[in-house]
C-alpha positions in Angstrom: -23.8 12.3 -1.6 -22.5 8.9 -0.4 -20.2 7.1 -2.9 -18.1 4.0 -2.9 -14.4 4.1 -3.8 -11.9 1.3 -4.2 -8.2 1.2 -4.8 -6.2 -1.6 -6.4 -2.4 -2.1 -6.4 0.0 -4.9 -7.1 2.4 -6.4 -4.6 5.0 -9.1 -4.9 5.9 -10.8 -1.6 4.2 -8.0 0.3 6.2 -5.3 -1.5 4.6 -2.6 -3.6 5.1 -3.1 -7.4 2.4 -1.0 -9.0 -0.2 1.4 -7.6 -1.8 4.5 -8.9 1.2 6.8 -8.6 3.6 4.3 -10.3 1.0 3.5 -12.9 0.7 7.2 -13.8 4.5 7.5 -13.9 4.8 4.6 -16.4 2.0 6.0 -18.5 3.7 9.4 -18.5 7.0 7.8 -19.5 5.2 6.1 -22.4 3.7 9.4 -23.5 6.8 11.6 -23.1 9.7 9.1 -23.8 11.5 10.5 -20.8 11.6 9.8 -17.0 12.5 13.4 -16.4 9.7 14.8 -18.5 7.2 12.3 -17.0 8.3 13.4 -13.5 7.8 17.1 -14.4 4.4 16.3 -15.9 3.4 14.7 -12.6 4.9 17.5 -10.5 7.3 14.9 -9.1 11.0 15.2 -8.6 13.2 13.1 -10.9 14.8 11.5 -7.8 11.3 10.5 -6.6 10.4 9.1 -10.0 13.7 7.2 -10.2 13.1 5.8 -6.8 9.6 4.6 -7.8 11.0 2.8 -10.8 14.0 1.2 -9.1 11.8 0.0 -6.3 9.1 -1.5 -8.6 11.7 -3.2 -10.8 13.5 -4.6 -7.8 10.3 -5.8 -6.1 9.0 -7.4 -9.4 12.4 -8.8 -10.5 12.2 -7.4 -14.0 12.8 -4.2 -16.0 9.9 -1.9 -16.6 11.8 0.8 -18.4 14.6 0.7 -20.9 16.8 3.8 -20.5 19.1 5.4 -23.0 21.7 7.7 -21.7 21.9 11.2 -23.2 24.6 12.3 -25.5 24.8 13.6 -29.1 21.5 11.9 -30.1 19.9 12.6 -26.7 18.6 10.1 -24.2 15.2 8.8 -23.4 13.2 6.0 -21.9 10.7 3.5 -23.2 8.5 1.0 -21.4 9.5 -2.6 -21.8 7.0 -5.0 -23.4 6.4 -6.5 -20.0 5.6 -3.1 -18.5 3.1 -2.4 -21.3 1.4 -5.7 -20.6 1.4 -5.1 -16.8 -0.2 -1.6 -17.0 -2.7 -2.8 -19.6 -3.8 -5.7 -17.3 -3.9 -3.4 -14.3 -6.2 -1.1 -16.2 -8.4 -4.1 -17.0 -8.5 -5.2 -13.4 -9.3 -1.7 -12.2 -12.2 -1.5 -14.5 -13.6 -4.8 -13.5 -13.2 -3.9 -9.8 -15.0 -0.6 -10.4 -17.9 -2.3 -12.1 -18.1 -5.0 -9.3 -17.8 -2.4 -6.5 -20.4 -0.1 -8.1 -22.9 -3.0 -8.5 -22.4 -4.3 -5.0 -22.7 -0.8 -3.6 -25.9 -0.3 -5.4 -27.3 -3.6 -4.1 -26.2 -3.2 -0.5 -26.9 0.5 -0.1 -30.0 0.9 -2.3 -32.2 2.0 0.6 -29.7 4.5 2.0 -30.3 8.0 0.9 -27.6 10.0 2.7 -27.3 13.8 2.1 
C-alpha cells in the first residue's frame, strides 16, 4: 500500500541541531537520568551519544544537558529547561506536519489505488 512519510529536523546555520536520533537520545536521557544508560537503551555507544550532544549544543549555542560527574553520590544527567522546551516544540511541529502531510496526501492521491 502506498503511504506518505515526512521527516522534520532542526538546523542552525545549516548545521544539524535536532533530528529523530538526537530527539530520541534526549528523551532517553530524560527518562534514565544518564547519558550512558540512554545510549545503552538506544543501542548506541556512549561515545556516539556524547558526540551527538556535543555537536547539537555547539551548533545551537546552548546547553541541552546538565551533567553531574560520578563519585560517592553517583553522577547523572538532566535536560536543561531549554532542551525540554525544544523537544516539546519539535513534538508539536512533527504532529502538525504529519496532519498536514496526511491531509494533502489524501487530497492529491485520492484516486490512486496502488497495490
